C-alpha positions as CSV (number, residue, x, y, z in Angstrom):
1,X,55.9,-24.5,-7.3
2,X,55.6,-20.7,-8.3
3,X,57.6,-19.5,-11.3
4,X,59.8,-17.6,-9.2
5,X,61.0,-20.6,-7.2
6,X,62.3,-22.1,-10.5
7,X,63.7,-19.4,-12.4
8,X,67.3,-17.9,-11.6
9,X,67.0,-14.7,-10.4
10,X,67.8,-11.3,-12.7
11,X,70.6,-9.0,-11.3
12,X,69.2,-5.7,-12.2
13,X,70.0,-4.6,-8.6
14,X,73.7,-4.6,-9.1
15,X,73.4,-2.8,-12.6
16,X,71.7,0.0,-10.2
17,X,74.2,-0.2,-7.5
18,X,77.1,-0.3,-10.0
19,X,75.3,3.3,-12.0
20,X,75.2,4.6,-8.5
21,X,78.7,4.0,-7.8
22,X,79.4,5.8,-10.7
23,X,77.4,8.7,-9.9
24,X,79.2,8.7,-7.0
25,X,82.9,8.7,-8.4
26,X,81.6,12.0,-10.8
27,X,79.8,13.9,-7.3
28,X,83.3,13.9,-5.7
29,X,85.2,14.8,-8.7
30,X,82.8,17.7,-9.2
31,X,83.1,18.7,-5.8
32,X,87.0,18.1,-5.3
33,X,88.6,19.3,-8.5
34,X,88.0,22.9,-7.8
35,X,90.5,22.9,-4.8
36,X,93.0,21.8,-7.2
37,X,92.5,24.0,-10.1
38,X,92.6,27.1,-7.6
39,X,95.9,26.2,-8.0
40,X,96.6,26.0,-11.8
41,X,99.0,29.2,-12.8
42,X,96.2,29.8,-15.9
43,X,93.5,30.2,-13.1
44,X,95.4,32.8,-10.9
45,X,96.2,34.4,-13.9
46,X,92.8,34.7,-15.1
47,X,91.1,35.1,-12.0
48,X,92.8,37.4,-9.3
49,X,91.6,36.0,-6.2
50,X,93.1,36.4,-2.4
51,X,93.7,33.5,0.0
52,X,91.0,34.3,1.8
53,X,88.5,34.5,-1.0
54,X,89.4,30.9,-2.2
55,X,89.1,29.8,1.2
56,X,85.4,31.0,0.9
57,X,84.9,29.5,-2.4
58,X,86.0,26.3,-1.2
59,X,84.1,26.0,1.3
60,X,80.6,28.1,0.5
61,X,79.9,24.8,-1.3
62,X,79.7,22.7,2.0
63,X,77.0,25.3,3.2
64,X,75.1,25.1,0.8
65,X,75.3,20.9,0.4
66,X,74.3,21.0,4.1
67,X,71.5,23.4,4.2
68,X,69.9,21.2,1.2
69,X,69.9,17.9,2.2
70,X,66.9,18.1,3.9
71,X,64.9,20.0,1.1
72,X,66.3,17.8,-1.9
73,X,65.6,14.1,0.1
74,X,61.9,15.2,0.6
75,X,61.9,15.9,-2.7
76,X,63.1,12.4,-3.9
77,X,60.7,11.0,-1.4
78,X,57.8,13.0,-3.2
79,X,58.5,12.7,-6.8
80,X,60.9,9.6,-7.1
81,X,64.4,8.5,-6.7
82,X,64.8,7.7,-10.1
83,X,63.6,11.1,-11.5
84,X,64.9,13.5,-8.7
85,X,68.3,12.1,-8.8
86,X,68.9,12.0,-12.4
87,X,68.1,16.0,-12.6
88,X,70.4,16.5,-9.4
89,X,73.4,14.8,-11.8
90,X,72.4,17.0,-14.4
91,X,72.1,20.2,-12.5
92,X,75.5,19.6,-10.8
93,X,77.2,18.7,-14.1
94,X,75.4,22.0,-15.9
95,X,76.8,24.2,-12.7
96,X,80.6,22.4,-13.1
97,X,80.6,23.0,-16.7
98,X,79.6,27.0,-15.7
99,X,82.0,27.8,-13.3
100,X,84.3,27.1,-16.4
101,X,82.5,30.3,-18.2
102,X,83.1,32.6,-15.3
103,X,86.1,34.5,-13.8
104,X,84.5,37.0,-11.0
105,X,84.7,36.2,-7.5
106,X,80.4,36.6,-7.0
107,X,80.5,34.1,-9.9
108,X,82.5,31.6,-8.6
109,X,80.4,32.0,-5.2
110,X,77.5,31.1,-6.6
111,X,78.4,28.4,-8.6
112,X,79.9,26.7,-6.0
113,X,76.6,27.3,-4.2
114,X,74.7,26.2,-6.8
115,X,76.7,22.8,-7.0
116,X,76.4,22.3,-3.1
117,X,72.7,22.5,-3.5
118,X,72.5,20.3,-6.0
119,X,74.8,17.6,-4.7
120,X,73.0,17.6,-1.4
121,X,70.5,14.9,-2.7
122,X,72.5,12.4,-3.9
123,X,73.6,10.0,-1.1
124,X,70.0,10.5,0.8
125,X,67.9,9.7,-2.6
126,X,70.5,6.5,-3.2
127,X,69.5,5.7,0.1
128,X,66.0,5.7,0.0
129,X,66.7,3.6,-3.6
130,X,68.8,0.9,-1.8
131,X,66.0,0.2,0.4
132,X,63.8,-0.5,-2.1
133,X,66.4,-2.7,-4.1
134,X,67.7,-4.7,-1.6
135,X,66.7,-6.9,1.2
136,X,67.5,-5.8,5.2
137,X,70.4,-8.4,4.8
138,X,72.2,-6.9,2.0
139,X,71.6,-3.0,2.9
140,X,75.2,-2.6,4.6
141,X,77.0,-4.3,1.4
142,X,75.1,-2.3,-0.9
143,X,75.6,1.1,0.1
144,X,79.1,0.6,1.3
145,X,79.6,0.0,-2.8
146,X,78.1,3.6,-3.4
147,X,79.9,5.1,-1.0
148,X,83.2,3.5,-2.4
149,X,82.6,5.4,-5.7
150,X,82.7,8.3,-3.9
151,X,85.9,7.5,-2.1
152,X,87.5,6.3,-5.2
153,X,86.4,9.7,-6.6
154,X,87.6,11.9,-4.0
155,X,91.0,9.9,-4.0
156,X,91.5,10.5,-7.8
157,X,90.2,13.9,-8.3
158,X,93.3,15.7,-7.3
159,X,95.4,13.3,-9.4
160,X,92.7,13.4,-12.5
161,X,92.3,17.3,-12.0
162,X,95.7,18.2,-12.1
163,X,96.9,16.1,-15.2
164,X,93.8,17.1,-17.4
165,X,94.8,21.2,-16.4
166,X,98.6,20.0,-17.6
167,X,97.8,18.1,-20.5
168,X,95.0,20.4,-21.7
169,X,97.3,24.1,-21.0
170,X,94.2,25.4,-19.3
171,X,91.7,25.1,-16.6
172,X,88.6,26.2,-18.1
173,X,88.3,22.9,-20.2
174,X,88.8,20.4,-17.2
175,X,85.6,21.7,-16.0
176,X,83.8,21.7,-19.4
177,X,84.9,17.8,-19.6
178,X,83.9,17.0,-15.8
179,X,80.2,18.5,-16.7
180,X,79.9,16.9,-19.9
181,X,81.2,13.3,-18.2
182,X,78.1,14.1,-15.5
183,X,75.4,14.9,-18.1
184,X,76.7,11.2,-19.8
185,X,76.2,9.7,-16.0
186,X,73.1,10.9,-15.8
187,X,71.6,9.5,-19.2
188,X,72.8,6.1,-17.9
189,X,71.2,6.6,-14.7
190,X,68.1,7.3,-15.9
191,X,68.2,4.2,-18.6
192,X,68.8,2.0,-16.0
193,X,67.4,2.9,-12.7
194,X,63.8,2.4,-11.4
195,X,62.4,3.5,-8.5
196,X,61.2,-0.1,-7.1
197,X,61.6,-3.6,-8.9
198,X,58.0,-3.9,-9.9
199,X,58.6,-0.7,-12.4
200,X,61.8,-2.3,-14.0
201,X,60.8,-4.6,-17.1
202,X,64.2,-6.5,-16.8
203,X,63.5,-7.7,-13.4
204,X,62.0,-10.9,-13.0
205,X,59.7,-12.7,-10.2
206,X,62.4,-14.3,-9.1
207,X,64.6,-11.1,-8.3
208,X,62.0,-9.3,-6.7
209,X,61.2,-12.5,-4.7
210,X,64.7,-12.1,-3.4
211,X,65.0,-8.6,-2.7
212,X,61.5,-8.9,-0.5
213,X,58.6,-7.2,-2.6
214,X,59.3,-3.9,-0.9
215,X,55.6,-1.9,-0.2
216,X,54.4,0.5,-3.0
217,X,53.9,3.3,-1.0
218,X,52.4,7.2,-1.5
219,X,54.3,9.7,-2.3
220,X,55.0,12.5,0.4
221,X,52.5,15.3,0.4
222,X,53.8,18.7,0.9
223,X,51.6,18.9,3.5
224,X,53.1,16.6,5.6
225,X,56.6,18.3,5.7
226,X,55.9,19.9,9.1
227,X,54.4,16.6,10.5
228,X,57.7,14.5,9.5
229,X,60.2,17.4,10.4
230,X,58.3,16.9,13.7
231,X,58.6,13.5,14.1
232,X,62.2,13.7,13.4
233,X,62.6,16.0,16.0
234,X,61.3,13.6,18.4
235,X,62.9,10.5,16.8
236,X,65.6,9.7,19.7
237,X,67.2,6.9,17.3
238,X,67.4,9.3,14.3
239,X,68.6,12.2,16.9
240,X,71.6,9.7,17.7
241,X,72.0,8.7,14.0
242,X,72.8,12.5,13.3
243,X,74.8,13.1,16.5
244,X,77.0,10.1,15.6
245,X,77.5,11.6,11.9
246,X,78.7,14.8,13.7
247,X,80.7,13.4,15.6
248,X,82.1,10.7,13.1
249,X,83.1,13.9,10.3
250,X,84.9,15.8,13.2
251,X,87.4,13.4,13.6
252,X,87.4,12.4,9.8
253,X,87.6,15.8,8.4
254,X,91.0,16.1,10.2
255,X,92.2,13.9,7.5
256,X,91.6,15.7,4.7
257,X,91.7,19.2,5.5
258,X,94.6,19.3,8.1
259,X,96.7,16.2,8.1
260,X,98.8,17.4,4.9
261,X,99.7,20.8,6.8
262,X,100.6,18.3,10.3
263,X,103.0,16.4,8.4
264,X,104.4,19.2,6.4
265,X,105.0,21.9,9.4
266,X,105.1,19.0,12.5
267,X,107.2,16.2,10.8
268,X,108.8,18.5,7.7
269,X,107.9,15.8,4.9
270,X,108.0,17.6,1.3
271,X,104.3,18.4,0.1
272,X,104.4,16.2,-3.2
273,X,105.7,13.3,-0.3
274,X,103.1,14.5,2.0
275,X,100.2,13.7,-0.8
276,X,101.2,10.4,-1.3
277,X,100.8,9.5,2.6
278,X,97.5,11.6,2.5
279,X,96.6,9.4,-0.5
280,X,97.2,6.4,1.4
281,X,96.0,7.1,3.9
282,X,92.2,7.7,2.1
283,X,92.8,4.4,0.0
284,X,92.5,2.4,3.3
285,X,89.2,4.2,3.7
286,X,87.5,2.2,0.9
287,X,89.1,-0.8,2.4
288,X,86.8,-0.1,5.1
289,X,84.1,0.6,3.1
290,X,83.9,-3.0,1.9
291,X,84.8,-4.7,4.9
292,X,82.1,-2.6,6.9
293,X,79.3,-3.6,4.2
294,X,80.4,-7.5,4.9
295,X,80.5,-6.7,8.8
296,X,77.4,-5.4,9.3
297,X,75.3,-7.4,7.1
298,X,76.7,-10.3,8.7
299,X,76.0,-9.0,12.2
300,X,72.7,-8.6,11.2
301,X,72.4,-12.0,9.9
302,X,74.3,-13.4,13.5
303,X,72.4,-10.9,16.3
304,X,69.7,-9.3,14.5
305,X,68.4,-6.0,13.1
306,X,68.9,-4.2,16.4
307,X,72.8,-5.3,17.6
308,X,73.4,-6.1,14.1
309,X,73.9,-2.0,13.0
310,X,75.1,-1.1,16.7
311,X,78.3,-3.2,16.7
312,X,79.8,-2.4,14.0
313,X,79.4,1.4,14.8
314,X,80.5,0.8,18.3
315,X,83.7,-0.9,16.9
316,X,84.2,1.8,14.3
317,X,84.4,4.3,16.7
318,X,85.8,2.7,19.6
319,X,89.0,1.7,16.7
320,X,89.0,5.2,14.9
321,X,89.3,6.6,18.8
322,X,91.9,4.5,19.6
323,X,94.1,5.1,16.3
324,X,93.8,9.0,16.8
325,X,95.2,8.1,20.8
326,X,98.2,6.4,18.8
327,X,99.3,9.1,17.1
328,X,100.3,10.7,20.4
329,X,103.1,8.1,21.1
330,X,104.0,8.1,17.0
331,X,107.5,9.9,17.1
332,X,107.9,9.6,12.9
333,X,106.3,10.6,10.3
334,X,105.1,7.5,8.9
335,X,104.0,6.3,12.5
336,X,101.6,8.8,12.1
337,X,100.3,8.0,8.7
338,X,100.1,4.2,10.1
339,X,97.4,5.3,12.6
340,X,95.5,7.6,10.5
341,X,95.5,5.1,8.1
342,X,94.1,3.2,10.8
343,X,91.0,5.3,11.6
344,X,90.4,5.9,7.8
345,X,89.6,2.6,7.8
346,X,87.7,2.8,10.9
347,X,85.8,4.9,10.5
348,X,84.5,4.1,6.8
349,X,84.2,0.6,7.9
350,X,81.2,2.2,10.1
351,X,79.9,4.3,7.2
352,X,77.6,1.5,5.5
353,X,76.2,0.6,8.9
354,X,75.4,4.0,9.6
355,X,73.6,4.6,5.9
356,X,71.7,1.4,6.2
357,X,70.2,1.7,10.1
358,X,68.9,5.0,8.0
359,X,66.8,2.9,5.3
360,X,65.8,0.6,8.5
361,X,64.0,3.2,9.9
362,X,63.6,6.0,6.9
363,X,60.1,4.3,5.5
364,X,58.4,6.2,3.0
365,X,60.9,9.1,4.2
366,X,64.2,7.4,3.6
367,X,65.8,10.0,1.5
368,X,64.6,13.0,3.7
369,X,65.8,11.2,6.9
370,X,69.0,10.8,5.6
371,X,69.3,14.2,4.0
372,X,68.6,15.4,8.1
373,X,71.3,13.0,9.5
374,X,73.7,14.1,6.9
375,X,73.2,17.6,6.9
376,X,74.4,17.1,11.0
377,X,77.1,15.5,9.7
378,X,78.3,18.1,7.7
379,X,77.8,20.5,10.0
380,X,80.7,18.3,12.1
381,X,83.4,18.4,9.2
382,X,83.0,22.0,9.0
383,X,83.4,22.3,12.7
384,X,87.0,20.7,12.4
385,X,88.2,23.7,10.2
386,X,88.0,26.2,12.5
387,X,88.3,23.7,15.9
388,X,92.1,22.7,14.6
389,X,93.6,26.1,14.4
390,X,91.9,27.1,17.9
391,X,93.2,23.9,19.7
392,X,96.5,24.8,17.7
393,X,96.4,28.5,19.5
394,X,95.6,27.1,23.0
395,X,98.8,24.7,23.2
396,X,102.1,27.0,24.6
397,X,104.2,24.8,22.0
398,X,103.2,23.8,18.3
399,X,103.2,19.9,19.7
400,X,101.1,20.2,22.9
401,X,98.5,22.0,21.0
402,X,98.6,19.3,17.9
403,X,98.0,16.8,21.2
404,X,94.7,18.9,22.0
405,X,94.0,18.7,18.2
406,X,94.6,14.2,18.4
407,X,92.5,14.4,21.7
408,X,89.7,16.0,20.6
409,X,89.0,14.0,17.7
410,X,89.7,10.9,19.7
411,X,87.2,11.3,21.8
412,X,84.8,12.7,19.3
413,X,85.1,9.1,17.9
414,X,84.8,7.2,21.3
415,X,81.1,9.8,22.1
416,X,79.8,8.5,18.5
417,X,80.7,4.9,19.7
418,X,78.5,5.3,23.1
419,X,75.6,6.9,21.0
420,X,75.5,3.8,19.0
421,X,74.5,2.0,21.7
422,X,70.9,3.7,21.9
423,X,70.0,3.0,18.1
424,X,67.2,1.1,17.4
425,X,66.5,-0.1,14.1
426,X,63.8,-2.0,14.6
427,X,61.2,1.5,14.6
428,X,60.3,3.7,11.7
429,X,60.6,7.3,12.1
430,X,57.3,8.1,10.3
431,X,54.1,5.6,10.5
432,X,52.0,7.9,8.8
433,X,50.1,7.1,5.4
434,X,50.6,3.6,5.1
435,X,51.9,1.6,2.3
436,X,49.4,0.3,-0.2
437,X,49.3,-3.2,-0.6
438,X,52.1,-3.6,2.0
439,X,53.4,-7.6,2.7
440,X,53.2,-7.7,6.8
441,X,56.7,-9.4,6.7
442,X,58.3,-6.4,5.0
443,X,58.9,-4.1,8.6
444,X,61.1,-1.5,7.1
C-alpha cells in the first residue's frame, strides 16, 4: 500500500481558495469604491466634474478591463499564475492608492484605465489555478467560492466606502487604505499560493493524489499567441461560452445599473430604501453562487462532464429569464424585487459552471481562454447601459418602455440557456505542445 493511501490529505487547496476569495473581495472593493466616492461632498468640492465626465470616469474602467482580458490571461499562462496574479494585485492596489492623489479629470481617467487593465487578469488567472488545484468534480464549487468573494466585496463596497468617507472626513484616505489592504492581500497571496500542488512544500502525497496530479505543462511561448487565438476563433464551444457570458451579462447588469433608478422612478421608492432592496437582490446572488457550485459538481458526478456542465447552465438561464417575465406582472416594488432576487440567484447559480467549463477545455491556455470568454461577457454588460435608455425611449409610455427592457433581459437569458446545449466540455481548445510527463488519466 502506498504512503498516499495511508496518510491524511493536507488541506492546502482550501487555503488557496480562501486567499483567492480575499483577492476577489478586494478586487470588487477597489472596482466599485469610486462610484460611491464621487457622491462625497469632499470629492465634489475638490474635483469639479460634470455628470458626463463622472460617467466616463466610471465607465472607462470596463473598457480597459474587457480589452486586457486575453493579454493578461496569456501572461498568466506564460509566466505562472502565482507571480502574475500577485503582480496584478500589486498594480491595481497602487493605482487605487494613486487615484487618491489626483485631482484632474484626465488623471482620474488614466488611473481608472490602468486599474481596469490590472484587474483584467484576476478571474482568468484564478480559473487556471483552480484547474491545477482541484479535481474535475470539485472545480465548480471552488470557482463558486472565489466568485462569492467578489460578490461579497461588491455588495459591501458602497457601505464600507461611505462609512470610511464619513469616519475619516475625506475621500482621499479611503483610497489609500483600500490600496494598502490590497498590498497586504498580495503579500499573503504570494506566501500561500503555488502554481501547482507539486510545487507546494506543505501539500502532501495524499492531497496530490486526491487532486489527481495535474500535468506539468510547458509555458505558452509568445510565438504561439497567434495560433492560440485562431484556435479560439475555431472553437464552437468557446464561442458558445463567450456568447453565453455576453447574453447573461446583458440580463444581470440591469440589476446593478438600472434597477435602483427603476425602483425610484417607476415604483416611487426612496433612494435609501431602494438601496437596501438592491442589496437584498445581490445578496441572493451569493446564495446562488454556493448552490451553483454544489449543483454543478453534483451533476458532473451524476451525468458526466458534458451534461454535468450543460444542465446547470440551462436551468440558470431558464429560471432567470422566467423571473424577468414575472416582473411584467408585478404591481408592487417588492414584487419586482422578489423576481429580481430570483434573477440574481439564478444567474449566479450558473456562474460556477461557466468558469468550470473553461477550466475543463482550457488546458495549458486556461487563463487566456477564460480571458477571451470574460471579455465578451463584459461587452454584454456594457451594452446594457445603452440598451435600457434606448428601449425606454421606444415606449410610448414609461411602463411600456420598461416592459421592453424586461422582455429584452428575459430573451437574452433564454438564448443563453439554449446556447448551453451546444457546450462540449470533453474537448480541449488547444492541444499543441502536450504536457510533460502528463498522466493519461487526466483529460483536462
